[in-house]
Structures are given as structure tokens and as C-alpha cells.
C-alpha positions as CSV (number, residue, x, y, z in Angstrom):
1,X,23.4,36.8,-25.3
2,X,20.9,38.5,-23.0
3,X,18.0,37.9,-25.5
4,X,19.2,34.1,-25.4
5,X,19.1,34.0,-21.8
6,X,15.6,35.6,-21.9
7,X,14.2,32.6,-23.9
8,X,15.8,30.3,-21.5
9,X,14.3,32.0,-18.6
10,X,10.9,32.3,-20.4
11,X,11.0,28.8,-21.3
12,X,11.8,27.5,-18.2
13,X,10.5,29.6,-15.4
14,X,7.3,27.7,-14.9
15,X,9.3,24.8,-13.9
16,X,11.8,26.7,-11.6
17,X,8.6,28.2,-9.9
18,X,7.0,24.8,-9.5
19,X,10.1,22.9,-8.2
20,X,10.7,25.9,-5.5
21,X,7.1,25.8,-4.4
22,X,7.6,21.6,-3.8
23,X,10.8,22.1,-2.5
24,X,9.6,24.6,0.4
25,X,6.3,23.1,0.6
26,X,6.9,19.4,1.0
27,X,9.7,19.6,3.9
28,X,7.1,22.4,5.5
29,X,4.0,20.2,5.5
30,X,5.9,16.8,6.3
31,X,7.4,19.2,9.2
32,X,4.0,19.9,10.5
33,X,2.8,16.4,10.1
34,X,5.7,15.3,12.2
35,X,5.0,18.1,14.8
36,X,1.9,16.1,15.6
37,X,2.1,14.6,19.3
38,X,3.5,11.2,19.3
39,X,1.2,9.9,22.0
40,X,-2.1,9.7,19.7
41,X,0.1,8.6,16.8
42,X,1.6,5.4,18.7
43,X,-1.6,4.8,20.6
44,X,-3.2,4.1,17.0
45,X,-0.3,2.6,15.8
46,X,-0.6,-0.1,18.7
47,X,-4.4,-0.4,17.8
48,X,-3.5,-1.1,14.4
49,X,-0.9,-3.9,15.1
50,X,-3.6,-5.4,17.2
51,X,-6.3,-5.5,15.0
52,X,-5.6,-4.9,11.3
53,X,-2.2,-6.6,11.1
54,X,-2.7,-9.1,13.9
55,X,-3.1,-12.2,11.5
56,X,-1.1,-10.6,8.7
57,X,2.3,-11.5,7.9
58,X,4.9,-9.5,5.6
59,X,3.0,-10.4,2.5
60,X,-0.5,-11.2,3.1
61,X,-2.9,-12.9,0.3
62,X,-6.1,-10.9,-0.2
63,X,-8.4,-12.1,-3.2
64,X,-5.2,-13.4,-5.1
65,X,-3.3,-10.3,-4.7
66,X,-0.4,-9.8,-2.3
67,X,-0.4,-7.2,-0.1
68,X,2.8,-5.6,0.6
69,X,2.2,-5.4,4.3
70,X,5.6,-5.4,5.4
71,X,6.0,-1.9,3.6
72,X,2.9,-0.9,5.4
73,X,4.2,-1.8,8.7
74,X,7.7,0.3,7.9
75,X,5.4,3.3,7.2
76,X,3.6,3.0,10.4
77,X,7.1,2.3,12.1
78,X,8.2,5.5,10.6
79,X,5.7,7.5,11.9
80,X,5.7,5.5,15.5
81,X,9.2,6.5,16.2
82,X,9.3,10.0,15.0
83,X,10.2,12.8,17.5
84,X,7.7,15.4,17.2
85,X,10.0,17.4,19.4
86,X,12.2,17.6,16.4
87,X,10.0,17.3,13.8
88,X,12.0,18.4,10.6
89,X,14.8,16.3,11.8
90,X,12.5,13.2,11.8
91,X,11.0,14.2,8.6
92,X,14.5,14.2,7.1
93,X,16.1,11.2,8.8
94,X,13.0,8.6,8.6
95,X,14.3,6.5,11.4
96,X,12.7,3.1,11.7
97,X,13.4,-0.5,13.4
98,X,14.5,-2.8,10.6
99,X,13.6,-5.7,12.4
100,X,15.8,-8.8,12.7
101,X,14.3,-9.5,16.5
102,X,15.0,-13.2,17.6
103,X,12.1,-15.8,17.6
104,X,10.3,-13.9,15.2
105,X,8.6,-15.6,11.9
106,X,8.2,-12.1,10.4
107,X,8.8,-8.3,10.5
108,X,5.0,-7.6,11.2
109,X,5.0,-10.0,14.4
110,X,8.5,-8.5,15.2
111,X,7.2,-4.8,14.9
112,X,4.0,-5.6,16.9
113,X,6.4,-6.9,20.0
114,X,8.2,-3.8,19.6
115,X,5.3,-1.2,20.2
116,X,3.6,-3.8,22.8
117,X,6.4,-4.2,25.0
118,X,8.5,-1.1,24.0
119,X,11.7,-3.1,24.2
120,X,15.0,-1.0,23.2
121,X,15.5,-1.6,19.5
122,X,18.5,0.0,17.3
123,X,17.5,1.8,14.2
124,X,18.3,2.5,10.5
125,X,17.2,5.5,8.3
126,X,15.0,5.7,5.4
127,X,16.1,9.2,4.5
128,X,16.7,8.7,1.0
129,X,13.1,8.6,0.3
130,X,10.6,11.6,0.6
131,X,7.8,9.6,2.2
132,X,5.4,12.2,1.1
133,X,2.5,10.1,2.1
134,X,3.3,10.7,5.8
135,X,2.0,14.8,5.0
136,X,-1.6,12.6,5.3
137,X,-0.7,9.2,7.1
138,X,0.3,10.9,10.4
139,X,-2.7,13.3,10.8
140,X,-5.0,10.4,10.0
141,X,-3.2,7.7,12.1
142,X,-3.5,10.6,15.1
143,X,-6.9,10.4,14.6
144,X,-7.8,6.7,14.1
145,X,-6.4,3.0,13.6
146,X,-5.5,1.8,10.0
147,X,-9.1,0.4,9.5
148,X,-10.0,4.0,9.3
149,X,-7.0,4.6,7.0
150,X,-8.0,1.9,4.9
151,X,-11.8,3.1,4.6
152,X,-10.7,6.7,3.4
153,X,-8.4,5.1,0.9
154,X,-11.5,3.3,-0.3
155,X,-13.5,6.1,-0.7
156,X,-11.1,8.1,-2.5
157,X,-9.7,5.4,-4.8
158,X,-13.4,4.4,-6.1
159,X,-14.5,8.1,-6.3
160,X,-11.3,8.8,-8.3
161,X,-11.8,5.4,-10.4
162,X,-15.5,6.1,-11.2
163,X,-14.8,10.1,-12.2
164,X,-12.0,8.8,-14.7
165,X,-14.5,6.1,-16.1
166,X,-17.1,8.6,-16.9
167,X,-14.6,11.7,-18.3
168,X,-12.5,9.0,-20.4
169,X,-16.3,8.2,-22.1
170,X,-16.8,12.0,-22.3
171,X,-13.6,13.3,-23.8
172,X,-12.9,10.4,-25.8
173,X,-15.3,7.6,-26.2
174,X,-16.4,4.7,-24.3
175,X,-13.6,2.6,-25.4
176,X,-11.3,4.7,-23.4
177,X,-13.2,4.0,-20.3
178,X,-13.3,0.4,-21.0
179,X,-9.5,0.4,-21.5
180,X,-9.1,1.8,-18.0
181,X,-11.5,-0.5,-16.5
182,X,-9.3,-3.4,-18.0
183,X,-5.8,-2.1,-17.0
184,X,-7.4,-1.8,-13.4
185,X,-8.7,-5.2,-13.6
186,X,-5.1,-6.4,-14.3
187,X,-3.8,-3.9,-11.5
188,X,-5.8,-5.9,-9.0
189,X,-7.8,-2.9,-8.2
190,X,-9.7,-4.4,-5.4
191,X,-6.6,-4.8,-3.4
192,X,-4.9,-1.4,-4.1
193,X,-6.9,0.7,-1.4
194,X,-6.3,-2.0,1.1
195,X,-2.5,-1.3,0.7
196,X,-0.3,2.2,1.5
197,X,2.2,1.1,-0.7
198,X,-0.3,0.4,-3.6
199,X,-2.4,3.3,-3.1
200,X,0.1,6.1,-2.7
201,X,0.9,6.0,-6.8
202,X,-2.3,5.3,-7.9
203,X,-4.0,8.1,-5.9
204,X,-1.2,10.3,-7.8
205,X,-1.8,8.8,-11.2
206,X,-5.4,9.1,-11.0
207,X,-5.5,12.9,-9.6
208,X,-3.5,13.5,-12.4
209,X,-5.8,12.0,-14.9
210,X,-8.5,14.0,-13.6
211,X,-6.9,17.1,-13.9
212,X,-6.0,16.2,-17.4
213,X,-9.5,15.3,-18.6
214,X,-11.3,18.5,-16.6
215,X,-9.6,21.8,-16.4
216,X,-5.7,21.2,-18.0
217,X,-5.5,23.0,-21.4
218,X,-3.2,21.6,-24.2
219,X,-0.2,24.0,-23.2
220,X,-0.3,23.0,-19.7
221,X,0.6,19.5,-20.6
222,X,4.2,20.0,-20.4
223,X,4.2,21.3,-17.0
224,X,1.7,18.6,-15.4
225,X,4.1,16.0,-16.6
226,X,6.8,17.7,-14.8
227,X,4.7,18.3,-11.4
228,X,3.3,14.6,-11.9
229,X,7.2,13.3,-11.8
230,X,7.8,15.5,-9.0
231,X,5.0,14.1,-6.7
232,X,5.5,10.6,-7.8
233,X,8.5,10.8,-5.5
234,X,6.0,10.3,-2.8
235,X,5.7,6.8,-3.4
236,X,8.3,5.1,-2.0
237,X,9.9,3.4,-5.1
238,X,7.5,0.6,-5.4
239,X,6.0,1.3,-8.9
240,X,6.1,5.2,-9.8
241,X,6.6,4.7,-13.5
242,X,2.8,4.1,-13.3
243,X,1.8,7.9,-13.1
244,X,3.6,8.5,-16.5
245,X,2.4,5.2,-17.9
246,X,-1.3,5.9,-17.8
247,X,-0.8,9.9,-18.1
248,X,1.2,9.8,-21.4
249,X,-1.2,7.5,-23.6
250,X,-4.0,9.4,-22.0
251,X,-2.6,12.9,-22.9
252,X,-1.5,12.0,-26.1
253,X,-4.9,10.5,-26.9
254,X,-6.6,14.0,-25.9
255,X,-3.9,16.2,-27.8
256,X,-4.0,14.5,-30.8
257,X,-7.6,14.1,-31.5
258,X,-8.2,17.4,-33.1
259,X,-4.4,17.8,-33.8
260,X,-2.9,17.9,-37.3
261,X,1.0,17.8,-36.4
262,X,3.4,15.3,-38.5
263,X,4.8,12.0,-37.1
264,X,8.1,13.5,-36.3
265,X,6.3,16.8,-34.2
266,X,4.0,13.8,-32.1
267,X,7.3,11.7,-31.2
268,X,9.3,14.7,-30.3
269,X,6.1,16.2,-28.1
270,X,6.1,12.5,-26.7
271,X,9.5,12.5,-25.8
272,X,9.3,15.7,-24.2
273,X,6.5,14.9,-22.0
274,X,8.2,11.8,-20.8
275,X,11.5,13.6,-20.5
276,X,9.7,16.1,-18.2
277,X,8.1,13.5,-16.0
278,X,12.0,11.8,-15.5
279,X,13.5,15.3,-14.7
280,X,10.9,16.1,-12.0
281,X,11.2,12.7,-10.6
282,X,15.2,12.4,-10.6
283,X,15.4,16.3,-9.7
284,X,12.9,16.1,-6.8
285,X,14.0,13.1,-5.5
286,X,17.4,14.0,-5.6
287,X,16.7,17.3,-3.9
288,X,15.9,15.2,-0.7
289,X,19.4,13.5,-0.8
290,X,20.8,17.0,-0.8
291,X,18.7,18.4,2.1
292,X,19.1,15.3,4.3
293,X,22.7,15.3,3.5
294,X,22.7,18.9,4.7
295,X,20.6,19.0,7.7
296,X,21.4,15.6,9.0
297,X,24.6,13.8,10.3
298,X,24.4,11.0,7.7
299,X,25.9,10.4,4.5
300,X,22.4,10.0,2.3
301,X,23.7,11.2,-1.2
302,X,26.2,7.9,-0.9
303,X,23.5,5.7,0.5
304,X,20.8,6.8,-2.1
305,X,23.5,6.2,-4.7
306,X,24.6,3.1,-3.9
307,X,20.9,1.5,-3.7
308,X,20.3,3.0,-7.1
309,X,23.2,1.6,-8.4
310,X,22.2,-1.7,-6.9
311,X,18.5,-1.7,-7.9
312,X,19.7,-1.3,-11.6
313,X,22.0,-4.1,-11.9
314,X,20.7,-7.5,-13.3
315,X,21.2,-9.3,-10.0
316,X,23.7,-11.9,-11.8
317,X,27.5,-11.7,-12.4
318,X,26.6,-13.6,-15.6
319,X,23.9,-13.8,-18.0
320,X,22.8,-10.2,-17.3
321,X,20.8,-9.6,-20.2
322,X,19.0,-13.1,-20.3
323,X,17.9,-12.3,-16.8
324,X,16.7,-9.0,-17.7
325,X,14.2,-10.4,-20.3
326,X,13.1,-13.0,-17.8
327,X,12.3,-10.7,-14.9
328,X,10.1,-8.6,-17.5
329,X,8.4,-12.2,-18.5
330,X,8.0,-12.8,-14.5
331,X,6.3,-9.3,-14.0
332,X,4.0,-9.9,-17.0
333,X,3.1,-13.2,-15.4
334,X,2.2,-11.9,-12.1
335,X,-0.8,-10.1,-13.6
336,X,-3.8,-11.4,-11.9
337,X,-5.3,-14.5,-13.5
338,X,-7.1,-14.2,-16.7
339,X,-6.5,-10.3,-16.7
340,X,-4.3,-10.7,-20.2
341,X,-7.1,-12.9,-21.8
342,X,-9.3,-9.9,-20.7
343,X,-7.0,-7.4,-22.4
344,X,-6.8,-9.8,-25.8
345,X,-10.5,-10.1,-26.0
346,X,-10.9,-6.4,-25.5
347,X,-8.3,-5.4,-28.1
348,X,-9.9,-8.0,-30.7
349,X,-13.7,-7.0,-29.9
350,X,-12.6,-3.2,-30.2
351,X,-10.9,-4.0,-33.5
352,X,-14.0,-5.7,-34.9
353,X,-16.5,-3.1,-33.8
354,X,-14.4,-0.4,-35.2
355,X,-12.9,-2.3,-38.3
356,X,-14.4,0.1,-40.8
357,X,-12.8,2.9,-39.1
358,X,-9.3,1.0,-39.3
359,X,-7.6,3.9,-41.1
360,X,-8.0,5.9,-37.9
361,X,-6.7,3.6,-35.4
362,X,-3.7,2.0,-37.6
363,X,-2.5,5.6,-38.0
364,X,-2.0,6.2,-34.1
365,X,-1.0,2.7,-33.2
366,X,2.7,3.5,-33.7
367,X,2.6,6.2,-31.0
368,X,0.6,4.0,-28.4
369,X,2.7,0.7,-28.9
370,X,6.0,3.1,-28.3
371,X,3.9,4.5,-25.0
372,X,3.0,1.0,-23.8
373,X,7.1,-0.1,-24.2
374,X,7.9,2.7,-21.3
375,X,6.9,0.6,-18.4
376,X,8.8,-2.4,-20.0
377,X,11.8,-0.4,-20.7
378,X,11.9,0.6,-16.5
379,X,11.7,-2.9,-15.7
380,X,14.4,-3.9,-17.7
381,X,16.5,-1.0,-16.3
382,X,15.6,-1.8,-12.6
383,X,15.7,-5.4,-13.0
384,X,17.1,-6.4,-9.6
385,X,14.2,-4.0,-7.9
386,X,11.6,-5.7,-10.0
387,X,13.2,-9.0,-9.4
388,X,13.1,-8.5,-5.7
389,X,9.5,-6.7,-5.4
390,X,7.7,-8.2,-8.7
391,X,4.3,-8.5,-6.3
392,X,4.1,-4.7,-6.8
393,X,6.5,-3.7,-9.5
394,X,4.2,-5.8,-12.0
395,X,1.8,-3.1,-11.7
396,X,4.0,-0.6,-14.0
397,X,3.1,-2.9,-16.9
398,X,-0.6,-2.1,-16.5
399,X,-0.2,1.4,-18.1
400,X,1.2,-0.1,-21.0
401,X,-2.0,-2.3,-21.4
402,X,-3.9,0.6,-21.0
403,X,-1.8,2.4,-23.8
404,X,-2.7,-0.4,-26.1
405,X,-5.9,-0.5,-25.7
406,X,-6.2,3.5,-26.3
407,X,-5.2,2.6,-29.8
408,X,-9.2,2.8,-30.4
409,X,-9.6,6.1,-28.1
410,X,-10.3,8.3,-31.5
411,X,-12.8,6.0,-33.1
412,X,-16.1,7.6,-33.6
413,X,-18.5,5.3,-32.9
414,X,-21.5,7.3,-33.2
415,X,-20.8,7.4,-36.9
416,X,-19.9,4.0,-37.2
417,X,-23.4,3.0,-35.5
418,X,-25.4,5.6,-37.5
419,X,-24.0,4.1,-40.8
420,X,-25.0,0.5,-39.8
421,X,-28.4,1.8,-38.9
422,X,-28.7,3.4,-42.2
423,X,-27.8,0.1,-43.6
424,X,-30.9,-1.6,-41.7
425,X,-33.1,1.1,-42.2
426,X,-32.6,0.6,-46.2
427,X,-32.4,-3.3,-46.2
């Protein structure tokens, strides 16, 4: 019995340590962020409402992509009404003004009036979320209005994207870089750093990819999925599956490059990685419910479970299954104009160029097709959420497009082109 317990401890200790570090550090960092004096934060929120959001409604179209300005204003709302004298309580409760003021055509104009007139308002709680982005957002807003924050998001996003394009080409091949570029086009990359709601999960995914492509060893992959799952709870439930939808195919492409594992071993490995991401995500998100439930007067666990139950329904009392498939189709239909054409042309071009190495990519296609179904299954399970918020949930599907294009990540282009050059020289 002791030997069994020792084996269990040895296999799980790193995950326990990782969870413990996150569970201690995240509330501590949030408390520090919410302890920043309110005055500079509130001044820059007011400036942001007078400049960045002055002409924007709750959903603002930017270069054919809808920005979720309503959610961004909700984030500003939560840090504006935080009580810096009771930072831990504020971080746990996440009080916000829910809108609904008379005479306003949008939440944006309503909240703008609140911060400019200081009128009395009612509050509701978003305590079911971690809102980990506040660790960075509140200090930044204390120093600058939203335009400055957007500039920083642009710098971080494009620096990470450039690093990933280079690293994918170096570690795999140029096809892998092209795959990521097409997936970013399908994501509407130009709008992501314009919106905090979109930027958060993409930053998490891209940092995880950079780690995977640089210093991570193969034995570190399982723990990386677990930690990424936990950090993905920082996303306020917009498109959290983005992180695993990109990480899973990239990790498998890297791992299987020189691997001699059987089909069964590869499938079990993929299931293990995806499961660890899911365990990390669910466990760490649920830990917020428990912590907030224990430290506030709010019934957070009941509220959170009710919301999860609500978002996972089909949103209809009849024809539930048909509606789930309809919402999957509508999410695909939300992809930016022509992005599916670019995807199809890229697949055809990659297949044509690497046709002589077809055994290589056909052998791996079963795994990448299975991985590509992960975001589809997620939307199927969270139909009501994907129905009401498809202007950002469609981005989950871009990870599937990335996975399908990574079928060609193992093609030896040097080998193919060297053979072609030989034929040219002989002729």
C-alpha cells in the first residue's frame, strides 16, 4: 500500500505543486493589483470612456471584425468600482455595474454616464471568474488610459506572433509557419490586440507555444498542458479552448517528429494531454468558486454551477441536437471573409508540393483530424454560450484549422526539392 501511495505521489507531485503555487500566487497578485489607489485608476477609466470608447457601442466593427467593447467596458467597470481599501474582498467579489440605466442605447453610453456623473448605481458580482487579467490591467490603467494599453497589447501580440512564425519554421518546417499565419488570418488577428476580451486567451496560447518551441523538453509537455489549462481561466469565458486547440497539434507535431510510438500510444498521449488541460482548467476555475464562497457573503458555487448548466444547454426546448449542429455551422460562418478559401488553397498547395512524401502526411492525418475536432466538440457542448457570443466563440475553430494544416508539418521539404533539383540537373 505504501509503495502504491509513493507511486501516486511521485506521478502527481509536480501537478500538486503547480496548483498550489497558482492558488497562492494568483489571489496574492490580484490583491496587490486591487490595492492600487483608486484615484489614478478611475481618472484613466474616465479618460478611456471619453476617448477610446466615446463613439463605440457595445459591439463595434473594426475592419470587418466585431470588437466586444461591451466586455472590455465590463473589465474597466470592475476595476473602476474596486475598493482599494479592501483589495482581497474586491478581487473575490468583482463588483460591477450591470447597466440597464434608462435612456441609454448601449451599455457603453450608460457606463460612460456613470463615471462622468458619479450617479448612484446598483451592483452585481462576477465572482465566478478569476479575472486574472486584472493583475496586469489595473496597474496599466493606473498609469495610462485604454489607448496606451492597446499599444502595449499590439507590441506583445505581434512580437509573440513573429517569434512563433520563426520558431515553427525552425523546429518543424515552413508549412507549419504558414499554417499559423492562416489560422491568425482566420482569427482576425488585426482585431485581437484591439480588444482585451480577445487578447487575453491569445496571449496565453502564444506564450505557451513559445515555451513549447524553445525550452520545453518532451517530458515537460504534460505539466505544460496542466498549467496552460489553469492559466486559461484568466480568460473571462470567451474562447478558452483556443489555448489547447493550438497547443495540442503543435506539441504532437514536435513530439512525434522523431518518435517511434505506436498508434495506440499516440492516441493515449493526446488524450492524456487534453485531459490534463481540462483538469487544470476545471480545477482552478472551481477553486475560485470555493475561495470566493468561503470569503464573501455570496453564494458563488450555486451561481457558477447554474451559469455552467445554462451555457451548456442547446438554448431550445425542442430540436436541441439540430440546434447544436446549426450553431457549429454558424460559428464557422463567422470566420472572416475568404479565410476558409485561403485555408483550402493552402491545404491543396501543401499537398501538391509534398505529394511525393504523401506517406508521411497521410500517416499522421488521423491524429491531426482528431485534434481538429476538439474545438468543434467544445462548441457542441457549450451551444448556448456559442449561440449568444459567436462573434468571439468562432475563434475556437481556428485551432482546428491550424491542426489540419499541421498534417504537413513533418514533410521534409529539403529532401523533396533536392530530388527535384537532381532531376533538373540530369535533364
